[in-house]
Each structure stands twice: as C-alpha cells, then as structure tokens.
C-alpha positions as CSV (number, residue, x, y, z in Angstrom):
1,M,-14.7,-8.8,-50.1
2,Y,-14.0,-6.0,-52.5
3,W,-13.0,-3.1,-50.1
4,Y,-9.7,-4.7,-49.2
5,R,-8.7,-5.3,-52.8
6,S,-9.0,-1.5,-53.7
7,P,-6.1,0.8,-53.0
8,L,-8.4,3.0,-50.8
9,G,-9.7,-0.2,-48.8
10,C,-6.0,-1.0,-48.3
11,V,-5.2,2.6,-46.9
12,W,-8.1,2.3,-44.6
13,L,-7.1,-1.1,-43.2
14,C,-3.5,0.3,-42.8
15,C,-4.9,3.2,-40.8
16,I,-7.0,1.1,-38.5
17,A,-4.2,-1.3,-37.9
18,W,-1.8,1.5,-37.0
19,A,-4.4,3.1,-34.6
20,L,-5.1,-0.2,-33.0
21,L,-1.3,-0.7,-32.6
22,Q,-0.7,2.7,-31.0
23,G,-3.4,2.2,-28.6
24,C,-2.0,-1.2,-27.5
25,E,1.5,0.1,-27.2
26,R,0.5,3.1,-25.0
27,G,-2.0,1.4,-22.6
28,P,-2.8,3.5,-19.6
29,Q,0.1,5.8,-19.1
30,S,1.0,8.1,-16.1
31,H,4.2,9.8,-16.4
32,T,3.5,12.0,-13.3
33,S,5.2,11.2,-10.3
34,P,3.1,10.4,-7.2
35,K,1.5,13.6,-5.6
36,Y,2.0,11.9,-2.1
37,F,4.6,9.5,-0.6
38,D,4.8,6.4,-2.6
39,V,3.9,4.0,0.2
40,E,3.4,1.0,-2.3
41,G,6.8,1.6,-4.0
42,Y,8.6,2.1,-0.7
43,F,7.4,-1.2,0.7
44,K,8.0,-3.0,-2.4
45,A,11.5,-2.0,-2.2
46,E,11.8,-2.9,1.5
47,S,10.5,-6.2,0.5
48,A,13.1,-6.9,-2.0
49,R,15.8,-5.6,0.3
50,L,14.8,-7.7,3.3
51,A,14.6,-10.8,1.0
52,A,18.0,-10.2,-0.3
53,I,19.4,-10.0,3.3
54,N,17.0,-12.6,4.6
55,P,17.1,-11.5,8.4
56,M,15.9,-13.6,11.4
57,V,12.5,-12.3,12.6
58,T,11.0,-12.9,16.1
59,K,7.5,-12.9,15.3
60,T,4.7,-12.5,17.9
61,A,1.1,-12.9,17.0
62,T,-1.6,-12.2,19.6
63,H,-5.5,-12.6,19.1
64,N,-7.8,-11.6,21.9
65,G,-5.0,-11.9,24.5
66,V,-3.7,-15.4,23.4
67,T,0.0,-15.0,22.4
68,E,2.3,-17.2,20.4
69,T,5.9,-16.2,19.5
70,Q,8.4,-17.8,16.8
71,K,11.7,-17.2,15.4
72,L,11.8,-17.6,11.6
73,K,12.8,-16.3,8.4
74,I,10.2,-14.5,6.3
75,A,9.6,-16.6,3.0
76,N,7.8,-13.8,1.4
77,W,8.2,-10.2,2.4
78,A,5.9,-8.8,-0.1
79,E,3.1,-10.8,1.4
80,E,4.2,-9.8,4.9
81,F,3.9,-6.1,4.0
82,A,0.7,-6.5,2.0
83,L,-1.3,-4.3,4.3
84,F,1.3,-1.6,4.3
85,K,1.4,-1.6,0.4
86,D,-2.5,-1.6,0.2
87,A,-2.3,1.8,2.3
88,D,-1.0,3.7,-0.7
89,I,-2.9,6.9,-1.2
90,N,-1.7,7.7,-4.8
91,K,-4.9,6.9,-6.6
92,P,-6.2,9.2,-9.2
93,A,-9.5,9.7,-7.5
94,W,-7.7,10.7,-4.3
95,T,-5.5,13.4,-5.8
96,N,-6.8,16.2,-3.6
97,S,-8.3,14.0,-0.7
98,Y,-5.3,14.4,1.8
99,K,-4.1,17.3,3.8
100,V,-0.2,17.5,3.7
101,I,1.5,18.8,6.7
102,N,5.3,18.9,6.6
103,E,7.0,19.9,9.9
104,G,10.6,19.5,10.3
105,G,11.0,15.8,9.2
106,L,7.5,14.7,10.1
107,L,5.4,14.4,7.0
108,I,1.6,13.9,7.7
109,Y,-0.9,12.9,5.3
110,R,-4.5,13.2,6.7
111,A,-7.7,12.3,5.1
112,K,-10.1,15.0,4.4
113,E,-13.2,13.0,4.1
114,D,-14.3,10.3,6.5
115,Q,-15.2,7.6,4.1
116,L,-11.4,7.2,3.0
117,Q,-10.0,4.1,4.4
118,V,-6.5,5.3,4.9
119,H,-7.1,8.0,7.7
120,E,-3.6,9.3,8.3
121,I,0.0,8.5,7.5
122,L,2.9,9.8,9.5
123,I,6.6,9.6,8.2
124,K,9.6,10.5,10.1
125,S,12.9,11.1,8.4
126,E,16.2,12.3,9.1
127,Q,18.7,13.4,6.5
128,Q,16.8,11.9,3.7
129,K,16.6,8.6,5.4
130,I,13.1,7.1,6.8
131,K,13.2,6.4,10.6
132,W,9.6,5.3,11.0
133,I,6.1,5.1,9.2
134,L,2.7,5.0,11.0
135,I,-0.3,4.2,9.1
136,Y,-3.9,4.6,10.4
137,T,-6.7,2.9,8.4
138,R,-10.3,2.3,9.3
139,A,-13.1,0.7,7.3
140,P,-15.9,3.0,6.2
141,K,-18.7,3.5,9.0
142,N,-21.6,1.1,8.9
143,I,-23.8,-0.4,11.6
144,L,-22.6,-3.9,11.0
145,Y,-18.9,-3.7,11.0
146,K,-16.2,-1.4,12.5
147,S,-12.5,-2.0,11.9
148,Y,-9.4,0.2,12.9
149,T,-5.8,-0.7,12.0
150,K,-2.5,0.8,13.0
151,L,0.6,-0.1,10.9
152,S,4.0,0.6,12.2
153,Y,7.4,0.1,10.7
154,F,10.7,1.0,11.9
155,P,13.4,0.0,9.2
156,D,15.7,-2.9,10.2
157,S,14.2,-3.2,13.5
158,L,10.3,-3.5,14.0
159,Y,7.0,-3.9,12.2
160,M,3.8,-4.1,13.7
161,I,0.1,-4.6,12.8
162,E,-2.5,-3.7,15.3
163,M,-6.3,-4.2,14.5
164,D,-9.4,-3.9,16.3
165,Q,-12.6,-5.4,14.7
166,N,-16.1,-5.4,15.9
167,V,-18.7,-7.2,13.9
168,R,-22.2,-6.9,15.2
169,L,-23.7,-10.4,16.3
170,L,-20.1,-11.9,16.2
171,G,-18.4,-9.6,18.8
172,A,-15.0,-7.9,19.0
173,N,-11.6,-9.3,18.1
174,T,-8.2,-7.6,18.7
175,Y,-5.1,-8.7,16.7
176,K,-1.6,-7.8,17.1
177,I,1.5,-9.0,14.8
178,K,4.8,-7.8,15.9
179,G,8.0,-8.6,13.8
180,L,11.2,-7.9,15.7
181,I,13.9,-8.0,12.9
182,A,17.4,-9.1,13.9
183,K,20.4,-7.0,13.0
C-alpha cells in the first residue's frame, strides 16, 4: 500500500495508534467518590478481614420452618456476603434515586422509586465505627413473583439473611440464614 510509505501516511498512522492507545489506557474512569455509602466496598473489606481471622461460625439455615445448624469455618466470605455486596446503590443511573436521612449516627437511604430493588439501607454508627447495617430489598412488582429480603449485619457478631418469596403456581417459601460469629 502506498499510503504508509509517504511521510503524511506515517503521521496519520502514528496519530491513530496514539489515539487508540490513549483510549485503551483510560478505559471507563470514575474518579468521583461514591455518592452513597459504599456497601460493596465495605463488604469486600469485611470479607478480607474475616477471611484473615477465620472465625468459627454457628450457621443456622431455615427453609419453611425446617432448621439445620452447623458449626463451621466459612471458606469464602466474599461468596457468603454476595447478597450484601449486590445491594450497592452507587450505580450511575441511581445518582438521585435515594433520599438520604442522617439523624445522629443513623444513616438512612430510602428509594424514591418503587421499581428499585434496594428499597432501604439503614446504617448505625458510633464514633466513626459501624455498629450495624440493615438492607431491605424487594423484587420489582409483577403478578407472577414477589420477593422480599432483609439483610442484617452486626460486625464481629452476627449476619442474617431473611427472604420471603411467593411464586404464583409454586407457592410461598421463607428462608432464613443466620451466622453467629464466634469471638
């Protein structure tokens, strides 16, 4: 090809290569801090911290009233906290979707729109330390399926997942997972 042999063609080729490299280096950047509490980051840090200390957990699982309890060490805290991390509300599309209430150590994020899955987050803190987190989620309303979840976390003490599901034609199910963290 003739165009790459000419000096002008070489300049164009270099400009295109430079532009492509600049685009690859940057990727999607967001240098802004999260608008709301960083739920995902908090539970990633808690997962790493608990994995390092590897505490014994008394885990109780209940499904429709049938209960089973085990004492165990959690092999993968990131997986254990997956529902908590998934409740992060710092998505660009949700920048103005939550009402923020801050009342003396209690921080509340409440959804302004019914279709948002994460309905409410309550965070209690004292002296810059989180005492507990409650997260309420629900599936978007439809005639076939209803689901409500309450996630509770008390650092170094307890985490709990409570879920009510109702699937038309299949019926209702209730689930509860409770993990007591040994000190």
